[in-house]
C-alpha positions in Angstrom: 4.4 -20.6 -113.0 7.1 -20.2 -110.4 6.7 -16.4 -110.3 2.9 -16.7 -110.0 3.5 -19.2 -107.1 5.9 -16.9 -105.3 3.9 -13.7 -106.0 0.5 -15.2 -105.0 1.7 -16.8 -101.8 3.7 -13.7 -100.8 0.5 -11.6 -101.4 -1.5 -13.8 -99.2 1.1 -13.6 -96.4 1.3 -9.8 -96.7 -2.5 -9.4 -96.7 -2.8 -11.5 -93.6 0.0 -9.9 -91.7 -1.1 -6.3 -92.6 -4.9 -6.7 -91.9 -5.8 -7.1 -88.2 -9.2 -8.5 -89.2 -7.4 -11.5 -90.5 -5.5 -12.3 -87.3 -7.6 -15.4 -86.6 -6.6 -19.1 -86.4 -7.8 -19.8 -90.0 -5.7 -17.1 -91.5 -2.7 -17.9 -89.3 -2.7 -21.4 -90.7 -3.2 -20.1 -94.2 -0.2 -17.8 -94.0 1.9 -20.7 -92.7 0.6 -22.8 -95.7 1.6 -20.1 -98.1 5.1 -19.9 -96.5 5.5 -23.6 -96.8 4.3 -23.6 -100.4 7.0 -20.9 -101.2 9.7 -23.1 -99.6 8.4 -26.3 -101.2 8.5 -24.9 -104.7 11.8 -23.2 -104.1 13.6 -26.4 -103.2 13.3 -27.8 -106.8 12.2 -25.2 -109.3 15.2 -22.9 -109.4 17.5 -25.9 -110.0 15.1 -27.2 -112.6 15.1 -23.8 -114.4 18.9 -23.7 -114.4 18.9 -27.3 -115.9 16.5 -26.3 -118.6 18.5 -23.1 -119.4 21.9 -24.9 -119.5 20.6 -28.2 -120.9 22.5 -29.9 -118.1 21.1 -32.4 -115.6 24.1 -32.5 -113.4 23.7 -32.2 -109.6 26.3 -33.0 -106.9 25.5 -35.8 -104.4 25.5 -33.3 -101.6 23.2 -30.9 -103.4 20.9 -33.8 -104.3 20.7 -35.1 -100.7 20.1 -31.5 -99.5 17.4 -30.9 -102.1 15.6 -34.2 -101.2 15.7 -33.4 -97.5 14.1 -30.0 -97.9 11.7 -31.3 -100.6 10.4 -34.0 -98.3 10.4 -31.7 -95.3 8.2 -29.1 -96.9 6.0 -31.7 -98.6 5.2 -33.3 -95.3 4.7 -29.9 -93.7 2.2 -29.1 -96.4 0.3 -32.3 -95.7 0.3 -31.7 -91.9 -0.8 -28.1 -92.3 -3.7 -29.1 -94.4 -4.7 -31.5 -91.6 -4.4 -28.7 -89.1 -6.6 -26.5 -91.3 -9.1 -29.3 -91.6 -9.2 -29.5 -87.8 -9.7 -25.8 -87.5 -12.7 -25.9 -89.9 -14.1 -28.9 -88.0 -14.1 -26.9 -84.8 -15.5 -23.8 -86.5 -18.4 -25.8 -88.0 -19.2 -28.2 -85.1 -18.5 -25.8 -82.2 -19.1 -22.3 -83.5 -19.9 -20.7 -80.1 -16.8 -22.2 -78.5 -14.5 -21.7 -81.5 -12.4 -18.9 -80.1 -12.0 -20.6 -76.7 -11.0 -23.9 -78.3 -8.7 -22.4 -81.0 -6.8 -20.2 -78.6 -3.4 -18.8 -79.5 -1.6 -21.5 -77.4 -3.3 -24.3 -79.2 -2.7 -22.7 -82.6 1.0 -22.5 -81.7 1.1 -26.1 -80.8 -0.8 -27.0 -83.9 1.8 -25.2 -86.0 4.7 -26.5 -84.0 3.5 -30.1 -84.3 4.0 -30.4 -88.1 7.4 -28.7 -87.9 8.6 -31.2 -85.3 6.9 -34.3 -86.8 8.9 -33.8 -91.1 12.0 -33.9 -89.1 11.0 -37.3 -87.6 9.1 -38.5 -90.6 11.8 -37.4 -93.0 13.7 -40.6 -92.5 10.7 -42.8 -93.2 9.7 -40.9 -96.3 13.3 -40.6 -97.4 13.6 -44.4 -97.3 10.4 -44.6 -99.4 11.9 -42.3 -102.1 15.2 -44.2 -102.0 13.4 -47.5 -102.6 11.0 -46.2 -105.2 13.9 -44.6 -107.2 15.5 -48.0 -107.4 12.5 -49.4 -109.3 12.4 -48.7 -113.0 9.6 -46.4 -114.3 8.7 -44.1 -117.2 10.8 -40.9 -116.7 8.5 -38.8 -118.9 5.3 -39.6 -116.8 7.3 -39.1 -113.6 8.4 -35.6 -114.8 4.8 -34.6 -115.5 3.6 -35.8 -112.1 6.5 -34.1 -110.4 5.7 -30.8 -112.1 2.1 -31.2 -111.1 2.7 -31.5 -107.4 5.8 -29.3 -107.1 4.7 -26.4 -109.2 1.0 -26.4 -110.1 -0.5 -27.2 -106.7 1.5 -24.6 -104.7 0.6 -22.1 -107.5 -3.1 -22.8 -107.2 -3.3 -22.8 -103.4 -3.5 -19.0 -103.0 -6.4 -19.0 -105.5 -8.2 -21.9 -103.9 -7.8 -21.0 -100.3 -7.7 -17.2 -100.4 -8.7 -15.3 -103.4 -12.2 -16.8 -103.3 -12.5 -15.4 -99.7 -14.1 -12.0 -99.4 -12.0 -11.1 -96.3 -8.8 -11.7 -98.1 -9.9 -9.8 -101.1 -10.7 -6.8 -98.9 -7.3 -7.1 -97.2 -5.5 -7.2 -100.5 -7.5 -4.1 -101.7 -6.5 -2.2 -98.5 -2.9 -3.3 -98.9 -2.8 -2.0 -102.5 -4.5 1.2 -101.6 -2.1 1.7 -98.7 0.9 1.1 -101.1 -0.6 3.4 -103.8 -1.2 6.2 -101.3 2.5 6.2 -100.3 3.6 6.6 -103.9 1.6 9.3 -105.7 
């Protein structure tokens, strides 16, 4: 699942970057979401895979704090990017004739910068919530299942949900593969 997540999200980023038809606000936000999903999954899954392989659950305090910081950072970024994408679709649906004027490159930059500036500030609040919730006793098996669902399954499905059902992205991926195949006969 980790490899599918990495490969799917990287394909989406490559398709968007390589195809000028996809250089629109919607795809700009989508490529950022794919990047954040890669980072989000990469904060926990590699260590989890090592733990499964070695049958060890040991992690240093520094590594744990670092992992929690980046996990929360990318989780919050994911949430804010989804909100930005919802705003983009709202403008596209409600103001279709003014869409390109409203969603200009400057606003898109601010909309992307906003979430990055805000998981730094909100990190401390969410970190406190994690700290308090970890002090309460709960079923570790059900917590593990829920953790895998939102750290692995959701980022793995995002490329399929947001991109591969989209005809423009499909065409861009086909052009990307044709271009790569033409280079290597």
